[in-house]
N, C-alpha and C positions, 0 to 999 in steps of 0.2 A: 409175322409179328410187326406191329406198328409201334414205333416209339417217337417221341418228340425229344429233341436234343438241342441244347445250347452249348456251343463250343467257345472256349475261351479265346482261341486263336486258330490259325491254319494248322499248327502243329497238333493240336488236340483233335482236329478233324482227321488229319492223316493217321494218327494213332487209332482212331475209331475204324478207319478203313482197313487197317492191318488186322484188327481183332475179329472182323466179320468177313466172311468169304465173298458173299454176294449181297450188295446193298442197292436198293432203289432210293435215291434221295429226292425228296419233294421240297423244293424251295418255294415257300408260300408267304402270304401275308394275311392277317386276320381280316383286313378290309377288302380283300380280293374275292369277288363273287365267283369267278371261274375256279378259284382254289377251293371254295366250299363245295362246288359240284364234284371236284376231283376227290374230296374227302370220301364221298360215298363210293366212288369207283375203287379207291384204295382199300376201303374197309371190306368190300366184297372180294377184292383180289387177295387180300391177306388170308382169307379163309381157304383159298384154293391153292396157294403156293406152299411149297415145303417149309417146314418150321425153321430151317436154317437160313431162309431168305429174309433179310431185314428190310423193312420199309421205314425210312427215317425222315421225319418231317422237320424242316428247319425254317423257322420264322426269320425272314430277312431283316425285319426291324429289330430283332433281338440279337442278330448275328451280322452286324454290318461289315466286319472284317472279311467274312466269307463272301458276302454279297460283292464286295469290292474285288476280292481275290479272283472270283470266278466271273467277274464282269456280268453279273445278272442284271439285265435291263428290264425284264418283264417276269411276272409271276402268273401262273406257276411255271417253274422250270424244273424239268426232271433230268436226273443223271443216274446212270447205272455204273457202279464200281464193282469190279471183280479183282480179287487178289491185289487190292490197294491201288488199282489203276482205273482211271475213267475209261469206260469202253463205249459209252453212248451218252448223248446229251440232246435235249429237245426243249425249246420253249413251248409253253402250252401243254396240252395233254392229249392222250389217246383214249379211245374207248377201252373198257376193261379187257375185252377179249384180245384186242390188239396189243395192249400193254403186257398181258399175260404171255402171249406168244413171244414178244420181244424179250421178256425176262427168261423164258424157257430156253431161248437160244444160248444164253450164258450159263445154263445149268450143266451143259455137257462138259 
């Protein structure tokens, strides 16, 4: 499932991570060309992942508090949260099959 989310602050972000077990966060910007390429990868990936895995897209321009909190210097930046803890972070993006394998590591 892919959702776009705007968070009021870091607390609302943390509450979101508590509500969902496994989340792939995609910090992006609408003006970012690599982010647009990643959209296609994430759409394909969402069809292959279990329904309880959430892909959450966060526009850094609409969520400046999160951009600052996580010191995001480039987009896209991907993060995986499991059980409300960041387990993996990477600026840029991976191919769909590599990203799927990475997420599946956290499904265990």
